[in-house]
C-alpha positions in Angstrom: 150.3 93.7 22.5 152.7 90.7 22.9 151.7 87.1 23.2 152.7 85.6 26.5 153.2 81.9 27.3 153.1 81.0 31.0 153.9 77.6 32.5 153.2 76.9 36.2 156.2 74.9 37.4 155.2 74.3 41.0 152.1 74.8 43.1 152.1 74.3 46.9 148.5 75.0 48.0 148.2 78.0 50.4 152.0 78.5 50.2 153.5 79.2 46.8 153.0 79.3 43.1 156.1 79.2 40.8 155.9 80.0 37.1 158.0 80.8 34.1 157.0 82.7 31.0 158.0 83.7 27.5 157.4 87.3 26.7 159.3 88.5 23.6 163.0 88.4 24.5 162.2 87.8 28.2 162.1 84.4 30.0 161.0 85.4 33.5 160.9 83.0 36.4 158.7 84.1 39.2 156.9 83.1 42.3 154.0 84.2 44.4 154.2 83.3 48.1 151.2 83.4 50.5 151.6 84.0 54.2 148.8 84.0 56.8 148.7 87.1 59.0 146.4 88.3 61.7 144.5 90.4 59.2 144.5 88.1 56.2 147.0 86.8 53.7 150.3 88.5 52.7 151.1 87.9 49.0 154.7 88.4 47.9 156.0 88.5 44.3 159.5 87.7 43.3 160.8 87.5 39.8 163.8 87.6 37.5 163.3 88.8 33.9 166.0 86.6 32.4 166.3 88.7 29.3 167.9 87.3 26.1 170.4 88.9 23.8 171.1 92.6 24.1 168.3 93.0 26.7 170.7 91.3 29.2 172.3 94.7 29.6 169.2 96.2 31.1 168.1 93.3 33.2 168.1 95.3 36.4 165.7 97.9 34.9 163.5 95.1 33.6 163.4 93.4 37.0 162.4 96.6 38.7 159.7 97.2 36.1 158.4 93.7 36.6 158.2 94.2 40.4 156.4 97.4 39.9 153.8 95.8 37.5 153.2 93.0 39.9 152.9 95.3 42.9 150.2 97.2 41.0 148.4 94.0 40.0 148.4 92.8 43.6 147.1 96.2 44.9 144.2 96.0 42.5 143.3 92.5 43.5 143.5 93.5 47.2 141.2 96.5 46.6 138.4 94.4 45.2 137.2 92.8 48.5 138.1 96.0 50.5 135.7 98.0 48.3 132.7 95.8 49.0 
Protein backbone atom coordinates (compact mmCIF):
# COMPACT_ATOMS: atom_id res chain seq x y z
CA UNK A 1 0.00 0.00 0.00
CA UNK A 2 1.25 3.47 -0.92
CA UNK A 3 0.95 6.56 1.19
CA UNK A 4 -1.10 9.29 -0.43
CA UNK A 5 -1.10 12.98 0.39
CA UNK A 6 -4.13 14.93 -0.80
CA UNK A 7 -4.62 18.70 -0.78
CA UNK A 8 -7.97 20.30 -1.52
CA UNK A 9 -7.24 23.32 -3.69
CA UNK A 10 -10.75 24.71 -4.19
CA UNK A 11 -14.20 24.01 -2.82
CA UNK A 12 -17.36 25.56 -4.25
CA UNK A 13 -20.23 24.21 -2.11
CA UNK A 14 -22.74 22.18 -4.12
CA UNK A 15 -20.71 22.75 -7.32
CA UNK A 16 -17.11 21.57 -7.33
CA UNK A 17 -14.21 20.15 -5.33
CA UNK A 18 -10.70 20.42 -6.77
CA UNK A 19 -7.77 18.54 -5.32
CA UNK A 20 -4.23 17.43 -6.01
CA UNK A 21 -2.32 14.50 -4.62
CA UNK A 22 1.05 12.83 -4.32
CA UNK A 23 0.93 9.09 -4.96
CA UNK A 24 4.37 7.63 -5.59
CA UNK A 25 5.55 9.08 -8.93
CA UNK A 26 2.13 10.58 -9.70
CA UNK A 27 0.98 14.13 -8.97
CA UNK A 28 -2.67 13.96 -10.04
CA UNK A 29 -4.85 17.03 -10.28
CA UNK A 30 -8.56 16.24 -10.15
CA UNK A 31 -11.99 17.66 -9.71
CA UNK A 32 -15.43 16.42 -8.79
CA UNK A 33 -18.35 18.46 -10.11
CA UNK A 34 -21.91 18.26 -8.84
CA UNK A 35 -24.92 19.00 -11.04
CA UNK A 36 -28.54 18.90 -9.93
CA UNK A 37 -30.81 16.74 -12.08
CA UNK A 38 -34.50 15.87 -11.87
CA UNK A 39 -33.62 12.60 -10.14
CA UNK A 40 -30.83 13.78 -7.82
CA UNK A 41 -27.24 14.90 -8.30
CA UNK A 42 -24.86 13.96 -11.10
CA UNK A 43 -21.25 13.69 -9.92
CA UNK A 44 -18.52 13.87 -12.55
CA UNK A 45 -14.83 13.12 -12.01
CA UNK A 46 -12.04 14.53 -14.14
CA UNK A 47 -8.37 14.03 -13.51
CA UNK A 48 -4.88 14.08 -14.92
CA UNK A 49 -2.30 11.70 -13.46
CA UNK A 50 0.67 14.06 -14.06
CA UNK A 51 3.27 11.29 -13.79
CA UNK A 52 6.93 12.01 -13.11
CA UNK A 53 10.01 10.53 -14.74
CA UNK A 54 9.64 7.53 -17.02
CA UNK A 55 5.96 7.16 -16.04
CA UNK A 56 5.23 10.12 -18.35
CA UNK A 57 5.42 7.63 -21.22
CA UNK A 58 2.28 5.88 -19.99
CA UNK A 59 0.28 8.89 -18.82
CA UNK A 60 -2.66 7.99 -21.10
CA UNK A 61 -2.94 4.54 -19.53
CA UNK A 62 -2.65 6.01 -16.04
CA UNK A 63 -5.36 8.59 -16.79
CA UNK A 64 -7.74 5.88 -18.04
CA UNK A 65 -7.04 3.74 -14.96
CA UNK A 66 -7.69 6.72 -12.67
CA UNK A 67 -10.99 7.39 -14.43
CA UNK A 68 -11.94 3.72 -14.03
CA UNK A 69 -11.09 3.71 -10.31
CA UNK A 70 -13.12 6.87 -9.67
CA UNK A 71 -16.06 5.58 -11.70
CA UNK A 72 -16.09 2.46 -9.50
CA UNK A 73 -15.85 4.55 -6.31
CA UNK A 74 -18.73 6.78 -7.36
CA UNK A 75 -20.85 3.76 -8.33
CA UNK A 76 -20.30 2.25 -4.86
CA UNK A 77 -21.24 5.54 -3.19
CA UNK A 78 -24.37 5.81 -5.34
CA UNK A 79 -25.40 2.25 -4.47
CA UNK A 80 -25.51 2.91 -0.70
CA UNK A 81 -28.71 5.02 -0.58
CA UNK A 82 -30.29 3.03 -3.41
CA UNK A 83 -29.93 -0.21 -1.42
CA UNK A 84 -31.77 1.15 1.62
